[in-house]
ZAMARGU-4260 file (C-alpha; in steps of 0.2 Angstrom, whole numbers, plus 5000, padded with zeros to 4 digits):
<rodrens>
0) 4910/4562/4863 | 4925/4552/4855 | 4935/4567/4849 | 4941/4581/4861 | 4953/4594/4852
5) 4963/4611/4858 | 4963/4618/4842 | 4959/4617/4824 | 4971/4624/4808 | 4965/4636/4796
10) 4971/4621/4786 | 4957/4613/4794 | 4968/4602/4802 | 4965/4597/4822 | 4977/4597/4838
15) 4970/4584/4849 | 4967/4590/4867 | 4980/4576/4873 | 4994/4581/4859 | 4993/4597/4865
20) 4991/4594/4883 | 5009/4584/4882 | 5017/4596/4870 | 5015/4609/4882 | 5018/4599/4898
25) 5036/4595/4889 | 5039/4612/4883 | 5037/4618/4903 | 5045/4604/4911 | 5059/4611/4900
30) 5057/4629/4905 | 5054/4626/4923 | 5071/4616/4924 | 5082/4631/4924 | 5072/4635/4941
35) 5074/4617/4946 | 5056/4613/4946 | 5055/4602/4932 | 5041/4593/4938 | 5031/4607/4943
40) 5032/4614/4925 | 5026/4597/4918 | 5011/4597/4929 | 5007/4615/4923 | 5005/4610/4906
45) 4995/4594/4912 | 4983/4603/4919 | 4982/4621/4910 | 4968/4618/4897 | 4959/4604/4908
50) 4943/4612/4905 | 4943/4609/4886 | 4938/4594/4889 | 4918/4600/4892 | 4905/4598/4878
55) 4901/4618/4878 | 4919/4619/4874 | 4921/4606/4861 | 4906/4614/4852 | 4911/4631/4852
60) 4927/4626/4843 | 4918/4614/4831 | 4907/4627/4827 | 4919/4642/4824 | 4927/4633/4812
65) 4911/4626/4804 | 4912/4607/4808 | 4898/4609/4816 | 4884/4618/4804 | 4872/4631/4811
70) 4854/4617/4811 | 4863/4607/4820 | 4858/4604/4838 | 4875/4607/4845 | 4879/4622/4838
75) 4881/4637/4848 | 4884/4654/4841 | 4906/4657/4843 | 4905/4674/4840 | 4896/4677/4855
80) 4904/4665/4866 | 4922/4670/4862 | 4930/4672/4877 | 4918/4665/4888 | 4919/4648/4892
85) 4931/4646/4905 | 4943/4632/4901 | 4958/4637/4915 | 4949/4636/4931 | 4945/4617/4930
90) 4964/4612/4932 | 4965/4623/4946 | 4950/4617/4954 | 4958/4600/4952 | 4973/4604/4961
95) 4966/4613/4976 | 4953/4598/4978 | 4968/4585/4978 | 4982/4594/4988 | 4971/4604/5001
100) 4958/4592/5010 | 4970/4592/5025 | 4977/4603/5037 | 4993/4603/5029 | 4999/4621/5024
105) 5013/4615/5013 | 5002/4607/5001 | 4989/4622/5002 | 5006/4633/4998 | 5009/4620/4983
110) 4990/4621/4979 | 4990/4639/4977 | 5004/4641/4967 | 5000/4629/4953 | 4982/4635/4954
115) 4986/4652/4952 | 4997/4649/4937 | 4983/4639/4927 | 4969/4650/4933 | 4979/4665/4927
120) 4985/4658/4911 | 4975/4668/4897 | 4971/4683/4907 | 4989/4687/4919 | 4991/4682/4937
125) 4976/4685/4946 | 4972/4696/4963 | 4973/4683/4977 | 4966/4700/4991 | 4960/4716/4980
130) 4964/4730/4986 | 4947/4732/4992 | 4948/4717/5002 | 4941/4705/4992 | 4946/4686/4992
135) 4947/4685/4973 | 4957/4669/4973 | 4944/4660/4983 | 4930/4664/4975 | 4939/4657/4959
140) 4941/4641/4966 | 4926/4641/4974 | 4916/4645/4956 | 4901/4636/4953 | 4902/4619/4943
145) 4890/4624/4930 | 4904/4637/4925 | 4918/4625/4925 | 4912/4609/4920 | 4926/4602/4932
150) 4915/4584/4936 | 4912/4580/4916 | 4928/4584/4912 | 4936/4573/4924 | 4922/4560/4915
155) 4929/4566/4897 | 4949/4566/4901 | 4959/4555/4891 | 4965/4539/4904 | 4982/4543/4900
160) 4982/4561/4903 | 4974/4556/4919 | 4987/4544/4924 | 5002/4556/4919 | 4993/4570/4931
165) 4988/4557/4949 | 5006/4552/4944 | 5014/4567/4947 | 5001/4573/4962 | 5005/4556/4970
170) 5024/4555/4968 | 5024/4574/4976 | 5039/4579/4966 | 5031/4596/4962 | 5030/4597/4981
175) 5046/4594/4985 | 5051/4606/4971 | 5039/4622/4978 | 5045/4618/4997 | 5060/4616/4994
180) 5061/4634/4984 | 5053/4643/4999 | 5063/4635/5012 | 5077/4645/5002 | 5070/4660/5003
185) 5063/4657/5020 | 5084/4654/5023 | 5090/4668/5012 | 5078/4682/5022 | 5072/4673/5038
190) 5071/4690/5048 | 5060/4699/5034 | 5045/4693/5027 | 5041/4708/5016 | 5057/4700/5006
195) 5052/4682/5008 | 5033/4685/5000 | 5042/4698/4987 | 5054/4683/4981 | 5039/4670/4983
200) 5030/4683/4971 | 5042/4681/4957 | 5043/4663/4959 | 5024/4660/4955 | 5026/4674/4940
205) 5043/4663/4936 | 5031/4649/4934 | 5019/4657/4924 | 5031/4664/4912 | 5036/4643/4909
210) 5019/4640/4907 | 5011/4655/4896 | 5026/4652/4886 | 5025/4634/4882 | 5008/4637/4878
215) 5009/4649/4865 | 5025/4639/4857 | 5015/4623/4857 | 4999/4630/4850 | 5009/4642/4837
220) 5022/4627/4832 | 5003/4618/4827 | 4996/4632/4816 | 5012/4638/4807 | 5024/4624/4800
225) 5035/4640/4795 | 5036/4644/4815 | 5048/4632/4820 | 5060/4637/4805 | 5060/4655/4812
230) 5063/4651/4830 | 5079/4646/4838 | 5068/4632/4848 | 5084/4633/4860 | 5099/4628/4849
235) 5112/4638/4848 | 5130/4638/4843 | 5142/4631/4856 | 5150/4648/4864 | 5167/4641/4860
240) 5163/4645/4844 | 5156/4664/4847 | 5172/4669/4858 | 5183/4661/4844 | 5175/4670/4834
245) 5177/4687/4847 | 5197/4684/4848 | 5199/4685/4833 | 5191/4701/4832 | 5200/4707/4843
250) 5217/4704/4837 | 5215/4709/4822 | 5206/4726/4829 | 5211/4743/4820 | 5219/4756/4830
255) 5222/4770/4819 | 5209/4779/4821 | 5210/4780/4842 | 5228/4785/4852 | 5241/4774/4856
260) 5235/4776/4875 | 5218/4773/4875 | 5219/4756/4864 | 5231/4751/4879 | 5219/4755/4892
265) 5204/4748/4884 | 5215/4732/4880 | 5219/4731/4899 | 5198/4733/4903 | 5197/4719/4895
270) 5211/4707/4898 | 5202/4709/4917 | 5186/4704/4910 | 5190/4689/4902 | 5199/4685/4919
275) 5185/4689/4930 | 5174/4676/4918 | 5182/4663/4929 | 5173/4669/4943 | 5156/4661/4951
280) 5140/4667/4947 | 5134/4682/4955 | 5134/4700/4954 | 5150/4712/4945 | 5150/4729/4945
285) 5161/4734/4927 | 5164/4753/4930 | 5175/4762/4915 | 5174/4780/4911 | 5166/4784/4895
290) 5175/4778/4878 | 5184/4761/4889 | 5176/4752/4878 | 5163/4742/4890 | 5154/4734/4876
295) 5166/4722/4869 | 5174/4721/4885 | 5160/4715/4894 | 5153/4703/4880 | 5170/4696/4883
300) 5170/4692/4900 | 5149/4687/4896 | 5153/4673/4883 | 5168/4666/4894 | 5158/4666/4911
305) 5144/4656/4898 | 5155/4645/4895 | 5164/4640/4911 | 5145/4639/4918 | 5137/4632/4905
310) 5123/4647/4904 | 5109/4649/4890 | 5108/4667/4885 | 5118/4683/4886 | 5108/4699/4888
315) 5111/4717/4885 | 5102/4730/4893 | 5100/4744/4887 | 5091/4763/4895 | 5089/4769/4874
320) 5087/4762/4860 | 5100/4771/4848 | 5112/4761/4859 | 5103/4743/4855 | 5104/4748/4835
325) 5124/4753/4838 | 5128/4739/4851 | 5120/4725/4843 | 5125/4729/4823 | 5143/4728/4831
330) 5141/4711/4838 | 5132/4703/4824 | 5146/4710/4813 | 5160/4698/4825 | 5149/4686/4830
335) 5135/4683/4814 | 5150/4679/4800 | 5139/4669/4787 | 5124/4672/4780 | 5116/4656/4789
340) 5119/4665/4805 | 5109/4680/4800 | 5097/4682/4814 | 5102/4667/4822 | 5113/4673/4836
345) 5110/4692/4839 | 5091/4698/4843 | 5088/4715/4844 | 5071/4718/4854 | 5066/4735/4858
350) 5047/4741/4853 | 5030/4737/4857 | 5022/4732/4843 | 5013/4717/4844 | 4998/4722/4857
355) 4993/4714/4870 | 4978/4705/4865 | 4983/4690/4857 | 4976/4685/4840 | 4979/4669/4831
360) 4992/4674/4821 | 5002/4688/4831 | 5005/4671/4844 | 5017/4666/4829 | 5024/4684/4829
365) 5026/4685/4846 | 5045/4687/4853 | 5051/4676/4867 | 5069/4682/4867 | 5075/4664/4859
370) 5091/4670/4853 | 5109/4666/4864 | 5112/4686/4863 | 5097/4697/4867 | 5099/4715/4864
375) 5084/4724/4875 | 5079/4738/4884 | 5080/4744/4902 | 5060/4744/4901 | 5055/4727/4891
380) 5065/4720/4907 | 5055/4726/4920 | 5040/4724/4911 | 5046/4705/4909 | 5045/4704/4928
385) 5031/4717/4933 | 5021/4722/4918 | 5002/4716/4915 | 4995/4702/4904 | 5004/4689/4899
390) 5015/4695/4883 | 5029/4702/4895 | 5027/4688/4907 | 5029/4677/4894 | 5050/4682/4893
395) 5053/4682/4909 | 5061/4664/4912 | 5071/4667/4898 | 5083/4677/4911 | 5085/4661/4922
400) 5102/4656/4919 | 5108/4668/4910 | 5122/4682/4908 | 5111/4699/4913 | 5122/4715/4906
405) 5115/4731/4911 | 5122/4744/4901 | 5121/4762/4908 | 5114/4756/4925 | 5113/4773/4931
410) 5099/4779/4920 | 5087/4766/4931 | 5073/4776/4936 | 5073/4779/4955 | 5056/4773/4959
415) 5058/4756/4953 | 5074/4754/4963 | 5066/4741/4976 | 5059/4730/4963 | 5073/4730/4952
420) 5084/4725/4965 | 5074/4711/4972 | 5073/4705/4952 | 5091/4706/4950 | 5092/4697/4969
425) 5081/4682/4965 | 5089/4680/4945 | 5108/4678/4954 | 5100/4668/4971 | 5088/4657/4965
430) 5091/4655/4946 | 5110/4654/4942 | 5110/4670/4933 | 5126/4680/4932 | 5120/4701/4933
435) 5134/4714/4927 | 5131/4733/4934 | 5139/4740/4919 | 5141/4761/4920 | 5158/4773/4921
440) 5144/4782/4936 | 5138/4768/4949 | 5123/4773/4957 | 5127/4760/4973 | 5111/4752/4973
445) 5123/4741/4987 | 5118/4753/4998 | 5100/4758/4996 | 5086/4750/5013 | 5091/4733/5014
450) 5075/4731/5020 | 5066/4734/5007 | 5079/4725/4995 | 5097/4730/4991 | 5109/4722/4977
455) 5120/4712/4987 | 5137/4715/4980 | 5155/4723/4988 | 5170/4729/4982 | 5177/4713/4978
460) 5164/4712/4966 | 5173/4727/4954 | 5178/4720/4940 | 5192/4733/4939 | 5205/4733/4948
465) 5209/4750/4952 | 5193/4760/4945 | 5201/4779/4953 | 5218/4774/4943 | 5207/4772/4927
470) 5198/4787/4930 | 5214/4797/4931 | 5219/4788/4915 | 5207/4790/4904 | 5203/4809/4907
475) 5202/4818/4891 | 5191/4833/4895 | 5189/4848/4906 | 5172/4852/4912 | 5169/4873/4912
480) 5153/4879/4921 | 5146/4892/4909 | 5130/4896/4920 | 5124/4913/4921 | 5114/4921/4933
485) 5100/4923/4922 | 5102/4907/4911 | 5105/4908/4891 | 5093/4910/4879 | 5092/4897/4865
490) 5102/4911/4853 | 5117/4913/4862 | 5119/4896/4862 | 5116/4895/4845 | 5128/4907/4842
495) 5140/4898/4855 | 5140/4881/4847 | 5146/4890/4831 | 5159/4899/4836 | 5164/4881/4843
500) 5160/4872/4827 | 5173/4885/4821 | 5187/4885/4835 | 5187/4864/4837 | 5180/4858/4820
505) 5164/4850/4828 | 5152/4855/4842 | 5138/4844/4851 | 5122/4851/4860 | 5114/4839/4871
510) 5100/4847/4878 | 5085/4840/4890 | 5070/4841/4877 | 5065/4837/4861 | 5056/4854/4861
515) 5072/4862/4866 | 5081/4852/4852 | 5070/4856/4835 | 5069/4876/4843 | 5089/4875/4844
520) 5093/4865/4829 | 5082/4880/4819 | 5092/4895/4826 | 5107/4885/4821 | 5100/4877/4804
525) 5106/4892/4793 | 5125/4895/4800 | 5139/4888/4786 | 5141/4873/4794 | 5133/4855/4792
530) 5119/4855/4807 | 5111/4839/4811 | 5097/4836/4824 | 5095/4819/4834 | 5077/4815/4843
535) 5067/4799/4848 | 5054/4805/4837 | 5064/4801/4824 | 5064/4780/4821 | 5078/4770/4823
540) 5085/4766/4805 | 5084/4785/4805 | 5093/4789/4818 | 5107/4777/4810 | 5107/4788/4796
545) 5113/4802/4803 | 5122/4797/4815 | 5133/4790/4800 | 5132/4806/4789 | 5140/4813/4804
550) 5154/4804/4809 | 5160/4805/4792 | 5159/4823/4792 | 5169/4822/4807 | 5180/4809/4800
555) 5184/4822/4783 | 5188/4835/4798 | 5170/4845/4790 | 5165/4858/4803 | 5149/4850/4812
560) 5135/4854/4824 | 5124/4842/4833 | 5107/4847/4843 | 5104/4832/4851 | 5092/4827/4866
565) 5100/4813/4878 | 5098/4799/4868 | 5117/4803/4860 | 5124/4802/4878 | 5123/4783/4884
570) 5135/4771/4875 | 5132/4780/4857 | 5153/4779/4850 | 5156/4797/4841 | 5170/4808/4845
575) 5166/4826/4844 | 5178/4843/4848 | 5168/4850/4859 | 5151/4849/4869 | 5139/4860/4876
580) 5125/4852/4888 | 5112/4859/4895 | 5112/4856/4914 | 5107/4842/4922 | 5112/4827/4933
585) 5130/4825/4934 | 5128/4809/4929 | 5121/4814/4911 | 5136/4826/4911 | 5147/4813/4914
590) 5138/4803/4898 | 5141/4819/4888 | 5160/4822/4892 | 5161/4805/4883 | 5156/4810/4865
595) 5170/4824/4869 | 5189/4821/4863 | 5182/4801/4863 | 5196/4794/4857 | 5211/4803/4863
600) 5216/4812/4845 | 5217/4829/4857 | 5226/4833/4869 | 5210/4840/4881 | 5192/4841/4874
605) 5179/4855/4881 | 5162/4850/4889 | 5151/4867/4895 | 5139/4866/4905 | 5125/4879/4904
610) 5110/4883/4910 | 5095/4887/4898 | 5081/4903/4898 | 5068/4895/4895 | 5069/4876/4895
615) 5052/4869/4903 | 5057/4852/4912 | 5046/4851/4924 | 5035/4836/4920 | 5052/4829/4917
620) 5055/4823/4939 | 5072/4815/4936 | 5080/4826/4925 | 5076/4841/4937 | 5080/4834/4954
625) 5097/4830/4943 | 5098/4846/4939 | 5095/4855/4956 | 5110/4841/4963 | 5122/4847/4951
630) 5119/4864/4956 | 5122/4859/4974 | 5139/4849/4970 | 5143/4864/4957 | 5144/4877/4973
635) 5154/4865/4983 | 5169/4860/4969 | 5170/4878/4965 | 5174/4879/4987 | 5184/4862/4986
640) 5192/4863/4970 | 5189/4846/4964 | 5185/4839/4947 | 5166/4838/4947 | 5169/4820/4937
645) 5180/4810/4951 | 5172/4794/4958 | 5174/4803/4975 | 5161/4819/4968 | 5151/4807/4958
650) 5147/4795/4974 | 5142/4812/4985 | 5132/4818/4969 | 5121/4801/4970 | 5119/4801/4991
655) 5111/4818/4987 | 5100/4813/4973 | 5098/4794/4976 | 5096/4792/4992 | 5089/4806/5000
660) 5073/4801/4987 | 5073/4783/4996 | 5053/4786/4999 | 5051/4784/4981 | 5060/4769/4975
665) 5045/4755/4981 | 5035/4763/4965 | 5022/4772/4972 | 5004/4769/4966 | 4994/4784/4967
670) 4978/4780/4977 | 4970/4786/4995 | 4983/4775/5005 | 4999/4778/4996 | 5003/4762/4992
675) 5016/4755/4983 | 5022/4740/4969 | 5033/4734/4984 | 5020/4730/4996 | 5004/4724/4985
680) 5018/4710/4979 | 5022/4705/4997 | 5014/4708/5013 | 4999/4719/5004 | 4995/4725/5022
685) 4982/4739/5016 | 4973/4725/5005 | 4973/4710/5020 | 4969/4724/5032 | 4953/4729/5020
690) 4947/4711/5022 | 4949/4709/5039 | 4941/4725/5041 | 4924/4719/5030 | 4926/4700/5035
695) 4934/4702/5053 | 4945/4687/5051 | 4960/4684/5042 | 4961/4675/5023 | 4964/4658/5023
700) 4974/4655/5010 | 4994/4659/5012 | 5000/4669/4998 | 4987/4687/4997 | 4996/4697/4984
705) 4986/4709/4974 | 4995/4702/4958 | 4984/4709/4946 | 4980/4726/4951 | 5000/4727/4954
710) 5004/4724/4938 | 4991/4733/4930 | 4996/4749/4939 | 5015/4747/4936 | 5010/4747/4915
715) 4998/4762/4920 | 5008/4774/4929 | 5023/4773/4919 | 5011/4776/4903 | 5017/4765/4891
720) 5022/4768/4875 | 5016/4761/4859 | 5026/4756/4844 | 5021/4765/4828 | 5028/4758/4809
725) 5032/4776/4800 | 5035/4777/4783 | 5054/4782/4781 | 5065/4775/4767 | 5061/4755/4769
730) 5048/4757/4781 | 5034/4763/4768 | 5039/4745/4759 | 5037/4734/4776 | 5021/4745/4778
735) 5014/4741/4761 | 5020/4722/4763 | 5012/4720/4779 | 4995/4723/4770 | 4996/4715/4758
740) 4986/4697/4759 | 5002/4688/4752 | 5013/4693/4767 | 5007/4680/4781 | 5022/4669/4780
745) 5036/4683/4780 | 5026/4695/4796 | 5037/4687/4808 | 5052/4694/4797 | 5042/4709/4794
750) 5041/4714/4812 | 5057/4712/4816 | 5063/4722/4800 | 5051/4735/4807 | 5057/4738/4824
755) 5072/4747/4815 | 5056/4759/4806 | 5047/4762/4823 | 5043/4776/4833 | 5037/4773/4851
760) 5025/4786/4858 | 5017/4790/4874 | 4996/4790/4874 | 4994/4809/4872 | 5004/4811/4856
765) 4997/4793/4851 | 4978/4801/4855 | 4984/4817/4846 | 4989/4808/4828 | 4975/4796/4830
770) 4961/4810/4830 | 4969/4820/4813 | 4968/4801/4806 | 4983/4798/4800 | 4988/4782/4811
775) 4978/4765/4806 | 4980/4748/4813 | 4986/4734/4803 | 4969/4721/4802 | 4971/4704/4811
780) 4989/4707/4820 | 4983/4724/4826 | 5002/4735/4823 | 5000/4754/4823 | 5007/4762/4805
785) 5007/4780/4800 | 4997/4780/4786 | 5002/4799/4780 | 5020/4803/4775 | 5018/4821/4778
790) 5017/4819/4796 | 5036/4810/4795 | 5049/4824/4793 | 5065/4820/4786 | 5075/4832/4799
795) 5064/4830/4815 | 5054/4814/4814 | 5038/4812/4818 | 5027/4827/4820 | 5012/4833/4824
800) 5009/4844/4812 | 5009/4842/4791 | 5027/4848/4787 | 5029/4842/4769 | 5017/4838/4751
805) 5024/4819/4751 | 5008/4810/4748 | 4996/4799/4758 | 4999/4781/4759 | 4980/4771/4753
810) 4980/4755/4759
</rodrens>
């Protein structure tokens, strides 16, 4: 064949295979440069689609677009062949055959790293040794010629591409890069093979990310000229410009709504962050009581630190979407000061609208965190390291050479502690990133098991010079234990909230479940005060609107009761006269206290702890254990006479809650042998043992991890949520436009807007909604929408029951 193509656009324009391989190699070289592995990235790009030089693939792609007619002898049934022609193994076999024809362990290691990335670039990283003891990697690399077409490929390959590949291999720069990286791992963790191999997993995953993103970006750029205009393409404003905007905002910051004392403290915190930004890259802690202005202070640190070290991005990793929408808007108003800058500086990414199965259109729409400042969630961060498939992995490389701020780090799920700590160490020690752990209640991640991975920092890493004094200076509330031996009935709590609202002007009640929130709201609804409900069944735009209304009423001193799940605790800037908190973890109670007398306008605020008689939290293990641990602390504090929010008491709480759960921290994977994510991505002892039992020998490959099985298990165990766009206000218009055949070029922007009109639901709720036929999938891009407004309530959000008489949406 004289013409080899990689893609054919809808308008008939062809992208040559040579052009695609060169484009991907250039992008992948740039991506991997952040790891100081540019030549490895270049080689990955050149080899990844080598199998497309086969005749069967070319017949397939030409038949699919109608350039080979059905009566032509070369015509093939492209529908039946879709996804069945292997074009990724040839490149993996080529590098393997080029490097492993000798007993040099270095060459074997390098060959396996590159081959793994290439063979996996459509499916997600494959297992090396599977949990049942099969050598999946060797099986793939020895796949028959009649299925991989390697010899045919080498006959057809463009000569310039072959020369570049051979030159790269002969010069061995890629080998030097990979071996140098692994030597650093060995030097760092010389006495701990588990950590060496786990960090090697992260190195492979990072290179895989570089390749997948380069492949998707080059393909999308070819398929849509609009794509290039929608993306920043890694070209951002200079940090100096953003720093000037930040400083100007701080200079003009109004103090009229806050006490003079609190503003002085916040200013001091900001100055300490600014001064600490001059330090080297690494791990920092920012321990500030709620209401201390962590968001702007940490941003000031990040901007100045990024400038000093020429870092590429700033990430805010946040536990709840409520904080994202609030904090991102604050930062956007400071830094996006012109229409041309709107959407170019601050990116919000907090829902999974786009399905993992990529189509031609949603390749264009998929996010890859291409912005200088990114707000995203703990879930998205962890999925970028450990999620299955390619969508999440694609983003991982963007975390290199960045400042990464974790807001409310104490909310980190216990079962992810060791994978998380190792991920942080990898970014800091090997990717030139800086991590800031922000919270009022540090969970002491530097004191978990060193053998399994702990974050490496000490007191010298704390940004605040005297945390204990700061706690005393910002003390604005008194915690009162109002628990009863038989617990509180919901109606009693409602009446107590009403009394507090009358006495103090406003009352916030924070519960542990959405069921409790709705029940309590219905009890309070008929009181002679304004009553509001907040939960994650409401889309972000809906919650924002409710919070805006509450703030207006608080400002005008109107009596208000707000019933909320814990989403309001972490970082929501709101100030109630008093707070009632259902019994929970001490860290949650501390966060709840941050919503009471937040700005110091009163001499003292009161936070009451109550124990509901009928709240069922048996399935919410973290909340249940936190509640039990707090009850233990309360018994001890009442005896000793300590303030339960004092840093010393908080440390004791985490000792009881956190460290006694040490066996949960490696991310258990439920099967007969009680395996963990940490093991499967490092030593993989059970799978290797099964292989040895079956074949009476050790596997003859260096990397033996069960990548795919571990990543699939991570996603399955966490019951990942699915985003559903709901017809709340502008959401209805967005849904309608997504269905419009004329909105193709607008879909990227529509999906960005749609995140604010999205409710993330767990599979059980999604299945029930599907059974009621009120969920529809948008053709071609696969996002889910709620098609019946009667299932979205103006007070409670998404519901399984029809709660209004609004019309059905027809598409």
